[in-house]
N, C-alpha and C positions, 0 to 999 in steps of 0.2 A: 724287687720284692716278688716272690712267687705267690700267685693268687691261690686261694683255697678252692678246690673243686671237689665235687662229690658225684657219685654215680647213682642214678635213680633206676627204676625198674626197666623202662624202655620196652621195646617190642621185638619180637622174633623176626618180623618182616618189615621192610626189605632187608636182604643180606648186605653186609658191608657197613661202611660209615656213611650215613645219610643226613645231610643238613636240611632242617625243616624251617629255617628262618629264625629260630630262637636257640637252637642247640643242635647236637648231633646224636643220632641213635646209632649204636654199634651192635652188630649182629654177626656172630661167627659160628661156623659149624665145627664141632669136634665131638665125635662119638666116644672117644676113650680118654680124653683129658680129665684131670681132676680140678683144674683151675685154668681160666683164660684171663689174661691181663691186658688192658690197653695201656700203652706207654706213650705219654705225650712229651714233646720236645720243644725247646725254645725256638724263637723265630728263625735263628740261624741254623737250627737243627743239631747243634753241637751238645746241648745239655739235656739230659733226660729229667724233666721237671716233675712228672707225676707217674705213678703206677697205680692204676685203678682196676680192681678185679671186676669182671662182669658179674653182676649179682644174681641174675636169674637164668634159669635153664628150662626151655620148653623142648622136651625130647632131647635131641642132640644139638640144639641151637642155643648158644649162650648169648645173652643180650643185656644191654644197659643203656642209659641215656645221661648225657652230660650237658647241662644248660650252659649257655654262654659261649660255647665253642663256635668258631666261624670258619668259612672256607679259607684255606691257606695254612691251617693248623697241621703241623707235621706229627705223625704218630707211627707206631708199630705195635706188634703183638708179642706176647710171650705165652707159652702154654706149658703147664705142669702136668706130669703124669709119669708112668713107668718108662724107664729106659731098659727095654728088654727085647733086643733085636730078634731073638728066637721066638718071641711071641708077636713080632711084627711092630713093636712099639719103639720109637726113638725120640721120645720127649726129652727136651733139655731146656729148662727154664732160663738158663744163662744165654740163650740164643735169641736175639731179636728177630722177629719174623715179619714178613710182608703179609698184609691182608690180601687174601686171594681176590677180593672184590675191590681193591684199591683202584681209584680212578686216575691217579697220577703218582709217579715215583720221581724222587729228586735226582736219581742217577743210577749208578750201577755199583755192585759190591766191589770193594777194594780187596784183592785177594790176600788172605792171611789165614794161618792155621786155626785161628779162633773162630772162623766161620764153620768149622767142622764140629759136629756133635760129639765126636770121639777125639782122642789124643793122637795126633799124627805121629807116627814112629813108634807108638806103643806096641809091645810084643803081642798084645791082644787085639790089635788093629781096631776095627769098628766096634768091637765088643767093649772097648774101654770108654771112658766118659770124660769129656773136657769141661772144665768149670770156668773158663775164661768168658768174659762178656764179649759178644760179637758186635754189639751196637756201634763201636767206633768205626767199624768197617762196612756197615750196612747202609744202603740208601734208606730214606724215609718214605713212608706213604704220606700223601697229602689229601686232606679233605677238600673236595671240590663241589661246587654247584655247577652242574653241567648245562644249565639253561643257556640257550643260544638264540639270538634273534634270526630265525631262519627266513623270515619274510615269506616270499612266495615259492620257496624251494619245493620241488617235486621230484620224486624218483622218475627218471626218464622212461623206465619200463620198456626198453627196446625189445621188440619181438625176437624170440630165439632165432628165427630164420634170418633176421637182419643183423645179428650180433657179430662183430669182429673184435676180438680181444687183443689187447696189447699188454704183454707181460713186462713189468718194469720194476726197478728198484728205486725207491724215493731218492736216495742220494746218488746212485749211479746214473740215473736219468738226468738229474738237474745240476750235479756238481760242476760240470764243465760246459753247461749250456750257456751260450753267449748272452751277455747283457740282461741278466735277471737279478733281482734282489734276493738275498737269502738263499743262495744255491745250496743244495743238499738237505733241504727241509721241506716240510709240508707247504710252507708259504711259497717256496720256490716253485713247487709243482703247480700251485694255484695262480702263478703269475700270468700276465697277459700274453707274453711271448711264448711261454710254454703251451698255453691253451691254444694259441693261434697255430702252433706247429701241429698239435694233435688233431685239431679240427681239419686243417689242410690235408693231413695224412689220410683222414677218413675213418679212423677207428671209432667204435661206438662204446667200448668199455676198456678201462685200464685195470689190470689185475696186479696189485701191489704185493711184492714179496713182504714177509712178515713186518707188520708195524705195531704189533702188540709188544710191550716191553720185554726185552730179552737179555740174556746173559752173555758176557764176554768170557768164554771158556778160559780156565786158568792155564791150560797147556798152550793156548794161543798167546795169551798175554805174556807168558814167560819167554816166548819166542819173538816177541815184538810184533805180533800179528793181532788181529781182532776178528770177532764173529761178525762178518760183513753181511751175510745173507739174513741171519736172524732166526734160525730154526732152533732156538733154545729159550722158549718162552718162560718168563717168571711172573708175568702179570697179564691176565687175560682180559682185563678191562682198561688198562692204562696204555696210552700211546707211548711208543719208544721215545725216551727223553732226548736222544741225540738228533731226532728229527724236529724237535720243537725249538724254534729260534729264541723265544722269550719264556719258555716253560709254561705256556698256556694251552690247555686242551682245546680251546676255541680255535687255535691255529689249524687243527685237523678239521674241525667243522667248517671253517672258512674254505679250506681246500675243497672239501666235498661240495659245498654250495657252488663254488666257482666251476667245478667240473660239470655239475648238473646243469648249470646255466649254459654251458657249451654243448649240452646234449650227451655227455659222456657218463656212463655208469662207473661206479667204483666197486671193485671186487677185491676182497682181502684174502690173501694166502694165510690161513690160520693153522696153528699147530696145537691140537688138543690131544694128540696121541701120546705125548710125553712132555716132561718139563725139563728145565735147565738144571735140576738138582742131581741128575746122573744116578749112578748106582750106589751101593752101600758105602763107597769110599768118597762120595760127593758131599757137597756142603749142605748144611741145614739152613735154608733160606725162607721157607714158607710151608709148603704142603707136608714135607717130611716131619717138621716140628709140630704141626698142628694135629695131624692124625695120619701117620704113615700107613697104618693098616687099612684105612679107608680110601685114601687117595691113590694108592698104587697097587698094581697086581704083583703079588709076591710069589716066590718059589715055594714049594711045599714045606720047606723048613722055616719059611717066613723071614729068614735073615736076608736072603738075596731077592733080586728083582727080576721079573719076567722082562726080557729084552727083545720083544718083537720089533722094536723100532731101530735097533742098532745104536741107540744113544744112551743106554744104561738103565732106562726105566720105561714103564708103560703105564699110562693113566688108567685107573680102574673105572671105566665108563659104566660097568654094571652096578656100581653103587648109586643109589637114587640121589644122594646129595651131591655127588660128583657130577652125575649127569645133569642135575639141576644147575650147577654152577656153569657148565658148558652152555646150556640153553639160555641161562640168564645173560651170559656173556654175548652170545650171538644176538639175542634180542636187544641188548644194550647198544651194540654197534649199528643195528638197523634203526631202532626207535630214537635213540639219543644222538648218534653220530651220523645217521642217514645213509649208511652204505647200502649197496644194492645186491650184494651177494658174497659168496665165500668159496674159496678153493681149499679143500681139506687135505692137508699134508698126510701122507701114509694112511689114507682113509680105510684101508682094509683093517687096520688095527681097531678102528672105532666100531667095526662090525664083527669083531671076533669074540665069541663066547667060549665057555669051557668045552663046547662040542665043536669048535672050529668057526670059520667064517659063516655068518648068517645074514642074508640080505633082509631078513625080517627082525634083525637085532633091535634092542630097545632104542639105541641112538637113532637109527633110521626112522623107526616108527614115530618116535617123539617129534622129530623134525617134520615129518610128512603130515602130521596132524596139527601142527602148530599154526595158528591163524596168521602169525607174523612171518615166520621163517619159511613156510611152504610157498610164499609168494616171491621169494628171492631167487636169484640164480645160485644154484648149488652144483659145485664141480668137485669130483672125487679124483684124487691121485690113486689109481686102483691097484696099489701094491704096497707091500712092506716085506721085511725079511723073515717074518714069522711063518709058521706052518700054514700051507695053503694061501700064501700071501698074495699071489698074483691073481687078480679077480677082474680083469678087463671084461666089461660087458655084464658083470654080475650085480650091478648096483640097481636099486629100485628107482622108478621114476618118482620125482622129477629130476633126479641127479643126472648130470652130464659127467663125462669121464675123459681125462687125458688119454689120448690114443697113441701109445708108443709104437704100435704096429704100423700106423700111418707113417710116423716118423722114420722108422727103419726101412719100410718097403719103398718109400719114395726115394730115400737116400740110395738104396741099393739099385733101384731102376736107373737112376741117372749116373750111377757109377758103372753101369753096364754089367752088373752081376748076372749070371745065367739064370734063366727061368723066372724073371720078375714081372712079366707082363700080366699073368693072372692076378698076382697080388696087387699090382697097381690098379687093375680094374675094380677089385674089391674096395680098395681105399677111395678111389675116385667116386664111388657111388655110396659112400656113407658107412662102409664096414658093416654091412647087413648081417653077416654071420655072427658078429658080436652083439649088435645092438637092436636088430629087428625082432624084438619079442616084448611081451608084457605091455604092448601099446606104446613103446618108446619111439620117439621120432628120430629121423636121421640126424637132427641137431644134437642128439645125445653124445655123438662123437666129437670131442674137441680135438681137431686136427692140428698138429704142430710139426714143424720141421726142426725147431730148436727150442730150448728153454734155458732158464738160468743154469740148470744142471746139465753141463755138456758143452760142446763146441758152439760158438756162434756160427752163423751161416757163412761168414767170410772164412773162418777157421776150418769149416767143414770142407772147403775146396782148397785149403792152403796147407793142411797138415795131415800126414798119414798116421801120426801117433801123438799122444798127449805130451805136454811139456809143463808139468806141475811142480817143478823143482822148488819154485818160490814158496810153496806151501809148507816146506820143511818136513815132508814125509817120504823123502826118497823117491818121489814120483810114483809111489805105490797107490795113491788115492785117485779117485775119479774113474770113469768108465774105461775099460780096456778096449772094447770093441765099439767104435763110433761109426762104422760104415762111411768113413771119410776118404778123401782122395786128394793128395797134394798136386796131382797132375804133373808129376815129374820133378818138382822142386819143393823141398820142405821149407815152409815159411814164406816170406815176402816174395812176390813175383820178380823175376830177374829180367823180364822182357815185356814189351808191349803186347806181343802175341799171347804170352801166358796170362797176362792180366786180363785180356779180353776173353780168353777161353774160360777163365774163372768167373768173370762177370756174366758170361752166357750161361754157365751152369747155374749160377745164382738166379738168373732170370727164369730159367726153366723150372727150378725148384719152387720159387715163389709163385710162378704161374700155376703150377700143379696144386699148391696149397689153396689158392684163391679160386680155382676152378672146380674144386671138389665139393661134393655134398657133405654137410656137417657144419660145425662151428669152427672157423679158422682162428688160430692164435699166432700172433707174430711176436717174436722176442724183440724188445726195444733195442734199437741200434742195428738190427739186421737190415733195415731199410736204407741205411747209409753206409753199409759195409764195415761196421765196427768189428774190431779184432781184439781178442784177449791173448794174442801171441801164442796160441796153442795151449793155453791153460783151460782145461775142460772141467775144472772144479774150483772156481774162484771164490769159494765160500769165505775165505779169510783175506781176500785182497781188497781192502778198503783203500784203494789207491788207483793210479792210472790204469792198472790192469782191469780192475772191476768197473771203473767209470767209463761211460760212453765217450768216445773221442769225437766230439763235434767239430774240432778244428780240421780234421781230415775227412770230412763227410764226402761220400760218393753221391754227388748231386744227381747224376744221371740215373743211378739206381733208385734214388728217392723218387724221382719223377716217374720212373717205371712202376714202382710200387703204388704210388698214388693213383696212377691211371688204372692199374689192375683192380684196386679196391673200388674205384668208381665204376669200372666195368661190371664187377660182381653186383654192386648195388643196382645197376641198371637192368640186370637180367634175372628175372624171377626163377628161371630154370635152375640157376646156380644156388638158389636160396629156398629149397623146398624142405618141408618137414616130412613129407611122405617119401618112402623109399622107392627107387626105380627097380622094377623086377621084370622088365620086358613083357609087361602085361598090356593087353588090348584096351584102348580107351573108348569110352562112350562119349559122344555119339559118332566120332569120326572113324573108329576102328583101327586107328594107328597104334603102333607099339610105342610105349613110352621110353624104351631104351633098346638100342640096337648096336651090336658090336660088328663093325665092318672090317674086312681085310682091305688093305690099301688098294687092291686091284678091283674093288667094287663088289665083291661077293661076301656073303655072310661068313663070319669066322667059323671054321669047322673045328672039331675037337683036336685034330692033328695040328691045327694052328696054335691052339692054346697049349698043347703039349710040347711045342717046339721051343726048347730051352734057349736057342740062339736068337729067338725073336726079340727085336728091340723097338717095334712099332705097335702102337695101340690107337685105334680109331673108334670113336664113340659118337653116336647120334643120340642126343638127349632131348626129351620133350617134357612137358608138364606131366606129372605122374598120374597114372590111372587113379580115378577117385578124387581128383582135385576138384573142390567145389566151384560152383559157377561164380561165386563172388571173389575168388582169388585172382591175383595178377596173372596175366597170361602172356605167352609169346609162342611163336611157332616151333622153332627148334634151334639147337646148336650142334655144330659138328666140330669135335675136338680131335686133333691128331698130336700124339706124343711120339716123337722120334728121338730115341736115345743114341742111335747109331751115328756114324760119321757121314754116311752117304745120303744124298738127297732122295726123298721119296716122292713119287708122283701119286698122290692119293685121289681116287675117284670119289666125288661127292655123291651123296644119296640123291635120288630123284629120277627124272624131273618132276616138278610140282606145278600145278596150274597157278598162274599169277603170282608165283613165288620164286625168288632167286636167292642163291647163296651169296653172301657178301663176306669177304675176308676182312676180319677186324683186328686180329692180333697176330704178329709174327715175332716170336721172342728172339730169333736168330739176328734180326735187324733191330730189335728193341722197338718195333714199329706198332703203332696203333693208328688205324685209319679206316678207309672204306674202299674196297676194291671188289667190284662185282666178279663173281666166279662162275664159269660155265661148267664143264664136265669134270674138271680135276683141279687140284691145288698142289703147288710145289711146296714141299716141306723140307727145308734144308736140315742137314744133320749136324749136331743135335739141336732140336728146337721143339717148340710148341706152336701150333697154328690153331686159330679159332675162327670159324665161320658162323655167321648168323643167317638164318632163313628169314627173309623179309618180303613183304608185298612188293610186286613189281608190275607196272603196266607198260607193255611194249608200245 
């Protein structure tokens, strides 16, 4: 027997479906709808049992209250209004819609033409109107009480200068990890063995590829593939269902609490620049059916969509209620789910106005003044494909930015491209030309060698070209220029000598990353030599290509990376917020940065201009202006030799009661302590690090 339910007035705030202990308040934004209906479903989700119109409207927020509803109740929305694409409206009451504020989804849409608001194949294309009910093919929203017993959980709040980021995919990281329960899920990531591994490695933050509910694109499903990375969000408050072992959002909260207990921050890769609904030929799943004109930026004729993201649509962040939804989402993940920060996909899109990119755009200003969000770690991907889309260094504080110039310049230096020494010097010292303005610290540069998008570190030294045929796009997708080098053989090493040469280059590149000023980011799996077999765009490879291969881990390189991270943590000169500009320090009068020629003289302009130069020597100290309370040490001497010949580099000095000690030699994979007199032998190619330490004769 179906119980009788009625809709009372309710409240306009909070948005979404909110359980208060006695019933559920529903609140939905739509500026242009003529009716908004809440659809309730049976416990198994198969039968639509009630359609209850929201009875009240405050401005553009529709709301109502249903007594007796409990967490676990499945629901969806329908919205009535004009279907007039040339006016920007695509209402279709026959389409079941996801609540933009839904806290959990039961799964993913099952692809069928009924998901489209128009009749597929009609000669009028998207101007036609489809009357089929999409409910049989749609997932359901689920009413949740997100309360969780957090106990003594606290945000680690790791200092920016001490942060070491580890970019990982929930499933890819854990699916093949040995001896853990529930691999491929949030619970697997929160397991003892996984946490032991991460803490032993030494990272301080894990940056997760999208975990907000996302879409499996139809063209991928029809090819037998899947959206593995997750950059097609359809639920900004709901965890991705495939990462929930038992369908409980508490599993995500448990994972966060476990990571926090291990001292590891959680940063989410979030996609607010577009949604999974695509362009005018895409499905009507949520935002399009609730208020297309408000949620999306449309072309002048209002039928099409601005496509600054390359995915078919662009979210209209200029609309106050859309901006509110994004801010509500961010605060939800901080306050309710306890995450520590966000990496914003295609962040230039979020700062684009009608007049172009604006670092003072409403989105940035809203976050910077927000008492919750302004305290989190905020990282921008500083580009998109829209006009003026490349904005490296142009984001306001406290945003940090992925630094692709660091990535490319370090790759080119170790590939021995001509004229790369000046660029390496810039990257080694925090990319000041891009970031040293507006009071921004050196940590604003998120330095990376690799990321999910592109070659892994192993593939970077094993492949000269991409091998993306498994993606089904004729190898046309992915980056064409990777600054990679197969060192003479495409693919797997054919000799022990080649394998060692590749391992050496990986050591050199990882050392460059962790010895540079800025915030280092390591791609999960790089520390064990993980390969994607030359696929530099594994976005649809939810299989052994995309999953980390723990069975064939390079334990020697893992040990090397662990020691590098420990070295960085032990030396405050490598973890400075202030930029090094070769300025005199008080009170000792020493210069905080000095570039040396390997023969012991200062670098002259002709040395910098020598395109054949392959050696860079740097003497680093605590920056001018470093406060007295800061950690201190004397100096580091770094030598980067990309050439094949051994270099005999003169060390700076002498200094009273101080002596240089050689601590790192990447050519031998060596960490130790060897006192050094007048010079240090630096085999080619390699990195050598010396530390200036007190010495009593």
